[in-house]
C-alpha positions as CSV (number, residue, x, y, z in Angstrom):
1,M,130.6,110.4,33.9
2,R,131.2,110.5,37.6
3,D,133.4,107.4,37.4
4,R,136.2,109.5,36.0
5,E,138.8,110.2,38.6
6,L,139.0,113.9,39.6
7,S,142.3,115.7,39.2
8,E,143.8,117.5,42.2
9,R,142.9,120.8,40.5
10,K,139.2,119.7,40.1
11,K,139.2,118.5,43.7
12,L,140.5,121.8,44.9
13,I,138.0,123.8,42.9
14,L,135.1,121.6,44.0
15,K,136.1,121.9,47.6
16,A,136.2,125.7,47.3
17,V,132.8,125.9,45.6
18,I,131.2,123.7,48.2
19,E,132.7,125.6,51.2
20,S,131.9,129.0,49.6
21,H,128.3,127.9,49.0
22,I,128.0,126.6,52.6
23,E,129.2,130.0,53.8
24,M,127.2,132.3,51.5
25,G,124.2,130.3,50.4
26,E,124.6,131.7,46.9
27,P,125.9,130.3,43.5
28,V,129.6,130.6,43.3
29,G,131.4,132.1,40.3
30,S,134.9,131.7,39.0
31,K,135.8,135.3,39.8
32,Y,135.0,134.7,43.5
33,L,137.2,131.6,43.6
34,T,140.2,133.6,42.5
35,Q,140.2,135.1,46.0
36,Y,141.1,131.7,47.5
37,K,144.9,131.8,48.2
38,E,145.0,128.0,47.5
39,I,143.7,128.5,43.9
40,A,146.4,130.1,41.8
41,Y,144.6,129.8,38.4
42,S,143.1,132.3,36.0
43,P,139.3,132.8,36.0
44,A,139.2,131.2,32.5
45,T,140.9,128.0,33.8
46,I,138.5,127.9,36.8
47,R,135.5,128.4,34.5
48,N,136.6,125.5,32.3
49,E,137.1,123.2,35.4
50,M,133.8,124.2,36.8
51,A,132.1,123.5,33.5
52,E,133.7,120.0,33.5
53,L,132.6,119.4,37.1
54,E,129.1,120.3,36.1
55,E,129.3,117.9,33.1
56,M,130.5,115.2,35.5
57,G,127.5,115.8,37.8
58,Y,129.3,117.4,40.8
59,L,128.1,121.0,40.2
60,E,124.8,122.5,39.0
61,Q,124.0,125.9,37.4
62,P,120.7,127.1,38.7
63,H,120.4,129.9,36.1
64,T,122.1,130.8,32.9
65,S,125.1,133.0,33.5
66,A,124.9,132.4,37.2
67,G,127.6,130.7,39.3
68,R,127.5,127.0,40.3
69,V,126.1,125.3,43.3
70,P,127.0,121.8,44.5
71,S,124.9,118.8,43.4
72,E,124.1,116.0,45.8
73,A,126.9,114.0,44.1
74,G,129.2,116.9,44.8
75,Y,128.3,117.0,48.5
76,R,128.7,113.2,48.7
77,F,132.2,113.3,47.2
78,Y,133.1,116.2,49.5
79,V,131.9,114.3,52.6
80,D,133.6,111.0,51.5
81,S,136.9,112.4,50.2
82,L,137.5,116.2,50.7
83,V,136.1,117.3,54.1
84,E,138.8,118.2,56.6
85,R,138.2,117.5,60.2
86,Y,137.1,120.6,62.1
87,N,139.3,121.1,65.1
88,M,137.1,122.0,68.1
89,T,138.6,124.5,70.4
90,H,139.5,123.7,74.0
91,R,136.7,126.0,75.1
92,E,134.1,124.1,73.0
93,I,135.3,120.7,74.2
94,T,135.3,121.9,77.8
95,Q,131.7,123.2,77.3
96,L,130.6,119.8,76.1
97,K,132.1,117.8,78.9
98,T,131.1,120.2,81.6
99,A,127.5,120.4,80.5
100,L,127.2,116.6,80.2
101,R,128.8,115.9,83.5
102,S,126.6,118.4,85.3
103,R,123.7,116.2,84.5
104,Q,122.7,113.3,86.6
105,A,124.4,110.1,85.4
106,E,121.2,108.9,83.7
107,L,121.1,108.3,80.0
108,D,117.8,110.1,79.2
109,N,119.1,113.3,80.9
110,I,122.4,113.1,79.2
111,L,120.9,112.6,75.8
112,D,118.5,115.5,76.3
113,E,121.4,117.8,77.3
114,A,123.6,116.5,74.4
115,M,120.8,117.3,71.9
116,R,120.4,120.8,73.2
117,L,124.2,121.3,73.0
118,A,124.3,119.9,69.4
119,S,121.6,122.3,68.3
120,S,123.1,125.4,69.9
121,M,126.6,124.7,68.7
122,T,125.6,124.1,65.1
123,N,122.5,126.3,64.7
124,Y,120.7,123.3,63.1
125,T,117.9,121.0,64.4
126,A,119.2,118.3,66.6
127,L,117.7,114.9,67.5
128,A,118.2,112.2,70.1
129,L,117.1,108.6,70.1
130,R,117.0,106.5,73.3
131,S,117.4,102.9,72.1
132,R,115.3,100.2,73.6
133,H,116.3,96.5,73.5
134,V,113.1,94.4,73.3
135,R,113.0,90.7,72.5
136,N,110.2,90.8,70.0
137,V,108.5,87.5,69.3
138,V,105.1,86.2,68.0
139,T,102.9,84.2,70.4
140,R,100.2,83.2,67.9
141,F,99.7,83.2,64.2
142,E,96.5,83.3,62.2
143,V,96.1,83.2,58.4
144,I,93.0,84.6,56.7
145,R,92.4,83.9,53.0
146,V,90.8,87.1,51.5
147,A,91.2,86.2,47.8
148,E,92.4,83.4,45.5
149,R,96.0,84.7,45.7
150,K,95.9,86.9,48.8
151,M,96.1,86.2,52.5
152,V,96.3,88.3,55.6
153,L,98.9,87.1,58.1
154,V,97.9,88.1,61.7
155,M,100.6,88.0,64.4
156,V,99.9,88.5,68.1
157,M,103.1,89.8,69.6
158,S,104.6,89.1,73.0
159,N,103.9,92.7,74.1
160,G,100.2,92.3,73.3
161,A,100.3,94.2,70.0
162,V,98.7,92.7,66.9
163,K,100.5,93.1,63.6
164,S,99.2,92.1,60.2
165,K,100.8,91.6,56.7
166,Y,99.2,91.1,53.3
167,I,100.8,88.1,51.6
168,L,100.4,87.7,47.8
169,S,101.0,84.3,46.2
170,E,101.9,83.7,42.5
171,T,99.4,80.8,42.5
172,V,96.0,80.1,44.0
173,V,95.9,79.4,47.7
174,P,93.2,76.8,48.7
175,D,91.5,77.0,52.0
176,E,93.3,73.9,53.2
177,A,96.7,75.6,52.4
178,A,95.8,78.6,54.6
179,A,94.8,76.3,57.4
180,L,98.0,74.2,57.1
181,L,100.1,77.4,57.0
182,A,98.7,78.7,60.2
183,H,99.3,75.3,61.9
184,T,102.9,75.2,60.6
185,L,103.6,78.8,61.7
186,N,102.3,78.1,65.2
187,Q,104.4,74.9,65.4
188,C,107.6,76.4,64.1
189,L,107.8,80.2,64.6
190,V,106.1,80.9,67.9
191,S,108.5,82.6,70.4
192,V,111.3,82.6,67.7
193,T,113.4,85.7,67.3
194,A,114.4,87.1,63.9
195,E,117.9,85.7,64.4
196,E,116.6,82.2,65.0
197,I,114.8,82.0,61.6
198,T,117.5,79.9,59.9
199,M,117.6,78.0,56.7
200,P,117.2,74.5,58.4
201,L,114.0,75.9,60.1
202,L,112.6,77.1,56.8
203,L,113.4,73.8,55.1
204,D,111.6,72.0,57.9
205,M,108.6,74.3,57.4
206,E,108.6,73.5,53.6
207,R,108.6,69.8,54.4
208,R,105.6,70.3,56.6
209,M,103.8,72.3,54.0
210,G,104.3,69.6,51.3
211,V,102.7,70.7,48.0
212,Y,102.1,74.2,49.5
213,A,105.8,74.7,50.3
214,Y,105.8,77.7,47.9
215,L,104.0,79.7,50.6
216,V,106.9,79.5,53.1
217,N,109.2,82.0,51.4
218,P,106.8,85.0,51.2
219,V,105.3,84.3,54.6
220,S,108.6,83.9,56.4
221,K,109.8,87.2,54.8
222,G,106.7,88.9,56.3
223,V,107.4,87.5,59.7
224,Y,111.0,88.5,59.6
225,E,110.2,92.1,58.5
226,T,107.8,92.3,61.5
227,L,110.3,91.0,64.0
228,T,113.0,93.2,62.8
229,S,110.9,96.4,62.6
230,F,111.8,99.0,65.2
231,S,110.0,98.0,68.5
232,G,110.8,100.8,70.8
233,G,112.7,104.0,71.4
234,E,111.8,107.6,71.9
235,L,112.9,110.2,69.3
236,K,113.2,113.8,70.4
237,F,114.1,117.0,68.6
238,D,115.5,120.4,69.7
239,G,115.9,123.6,67.7
240,I,113.3,123.0,65.0
241,N,112.8,126.7,64.8
242,R,116.4,127.1,63.7
243,L,115.4,125.9,60.2
244,L,113.8,129.3,59.7
245,S,117.3,130.7,59.6
246,Y,117.9,129.2,56.2
247,P,116.3,130.2,52.9
248,E,115.9,126.5,52.0
249,Y,112.9,126.4,54.4
250,Y,111.3,129.8,53.6
251,D,108.6,128.1,51.4
252,F,105.6,127.7,53.7
253,D,104.3,124.5,52.2
254,R,107.7,122.8,52.5
255,L,108.1,124.0,56.1
256,K,104.7,122.7,56.9
257,Q,105.6,119.3,55.6
258,M,108.9,119.3,57.5
259,L,107.0,120.2,60.7
260,Q,104.6,117.3,60.1
261,M,107.6,115.0,59.7
262,F,108.9,116.1,63.0
263,E,105.5,115.5,64.6
264,Q,104.9,112.1,63.1
265,K,108.5,110.8,63.4
266,D,107.8,107.4,61.9
267,D,110.0,107.7,58.8
268,L,113.0,109.2,60.6
269,L,112.6,106.7,63.5
270,K,112.7,103.8,61.0
271,L,115.8,105.0,59.2
272,I,117.8,105.8,62.4
273,S,116.7,102.7,64.3
274,E,117.7,100.5,61.3
275,E,121.2,102.1,61.2
276,T,121.5,101.8,65.0
277,R,120.7,98.1,64.8
278,A,123.3,97.6,62.0
279,V,125.9,99.4,64.2
280,E,125.1,97.1,67.1
281,Q,125.4,94.0,65.0
282,S,128.6,95.1,63.3
283,G,130.3,96.1,66.5
284,D,131.7,99.3,64.8
285,D,130.3,102.5,66.3
286,S,133.0,104.8,64.9
287,K,131.2,105.9,61.7
288,V,129.1,109.0,61.4
289,Q,126.2,108.4,59.1
290,V,125.5,111.1,56.5
291,Y,122.3,111.1,54.3
292,I,122.3,113.9,51.7
293,G,119.2,115.1,50.0
294,H,117.4,112.3,48.1
295,E,119.5,109.7,50.0
296,N,117.0,110.3,52.7
297,M,113.9,108.0,52.5
298,V,111.7,111.0,53.5
299,N,110.7,112.9,50.3
300,I,110.4,116.3,52.0
301,M,114.1,116.0,53.0
302,D,115.3,116.2,49.4
303,N,117.0,119.5,50.2
304,S,118.2,118.5,53.7
305,T,121.0,116.5,55.2
306,L,120.7,114.1,58.1
307,I,123.8,113.3,60.1
308,F,123.9,111.1,63.1
309,K,126.1,108.8,65.2
310,T,125.2,105.9,67.4
311,I,126.5,105.6,71.0
312,K,127.5,102.1,72.2
313,S,128.0,100.9,75.8
314,G,128.4,97.4,77.0
315,G,128.1,96.0,73.5
316,H,124.7,97.6,73.0
317,A,123.6,100.6,71.1
318,I,122.2,102.8,73.8
319,G,121.3,106.0,71.9
320,T,121.8,108.2,68.9
321,I,122.6,111.9,68.5
322,G,122.0,113.7,65.1
323,I,121.6,116.9,63.2
324,I,119.2,117.9,60.4
325,G,119.8,121.0,58.3
326,P,120.1,122.2,54.7
327,T,122.3,120.2,52.2
328,R,124.8,123.2,52.3
329,M,125.6,122.2,55.9
330,D,128.9,122.8,57.6
331,Y,129.8,119.1,57.3
332,S,133.3,119.4,58.8
333,R,132.0,121.1,62.0
334,V,128.9,118.9,62.4
335,I,130.8,115.6,61.9
336,S,133.6,116.6,64.3
337,M,131.1,117.9,66.9
338,L,129.1,114.6,66.8
339,D,132.3,112.6,67.2
340,Q,133.4,114.6,70.2
341,L,129.9,114.7,71.6
342,T,129.3,111.0,71.5
343,S,132.7,110.4,73.0
344,S,131.9,112.8,75.8
345,I,128.6,111.0,76.5
346,R,130.4,107.7,77.0
347,D,132.8,109.5,79.3
348,A,130.0,111.0,81.3
349,L,128.2,107.7,81.6
350,D,131.4,105.9,82.7
351,D,132.3,108.6,85.2
352,G,128.8,108.7,86.6
353,G,128.5,105.0,86.9
354,A,125.2,105.1,85.0
355,E,123.5,101.7,84.7
356,E,122.5,100.4,81.3
357,H,118.8,99.9,81.1
358,T,117.0,97.5,78.8
359,E,113.3,97.7,78.4
């Protein structure tokens, strides 16, 4: 039912519920909302509107007779349509710029300082990713037939790493087909970047494969996924202990899994690096990315929000600054802070004459 357009009254009440829940961390009732000077409605009217918002999927009632809390859909609507920009004070902006410019004009130092500032100013966990631009190509292919319809595609990368992909075929793959496929791959895709895998190239490979042309599509997808997977970059965190300030992380088992996520990094690194690459390709670095609850690919973050923004310089994405905290995050403050922080980083780099490094 969320396709129904919200009335201005519903928007006002939803916004008040979310901001009250962010502040208190408790379910919000109709009586409490009557204290809002912007809401000039009776408790009965507010209750009816809250019930309809719950029916539409924007609010939830954790217990019978309790107040309501925002759902993930409610938070998403709030971020997309209702959140008002937090106006950082002159003191806060000065603190950001002074702290960043006091560092040496070197990207790693500036990102580290920015991460610490982000954590201290929001009281959430902050992250920083230093992007690396690596021309990732395959120098040799091997194809190993392991079953009638299954092969292992082995790729030796230009950096010396060896990657492998299981390839499943809808039909039986004869030994001669696997051998021809390896030959074709080494003839057509060695030293080819992901961007250079074009339709004419794939058609040429299908012509070379003849009756085994059906193997080109699944194999080329495996090669493309390998070439476009994140190939570098260091992800750091600051203020992980700040999560203990929030009841959402009081459960020991959940906290343990969160700590494992921070230690292993892979899932977060993949998500952030893919968005960073998309920003670089689009040329638009103005958007702050917001992942709420189950929108995150990491299961343990189903009660958390990840917000981050990519920093571009010289046409390349050079880094990312972000925040992780509970879904009842102060979205207005965090989004505004990241906007100002990334702008200050660009200024600090420009003023310091930092060189852009590619690795």
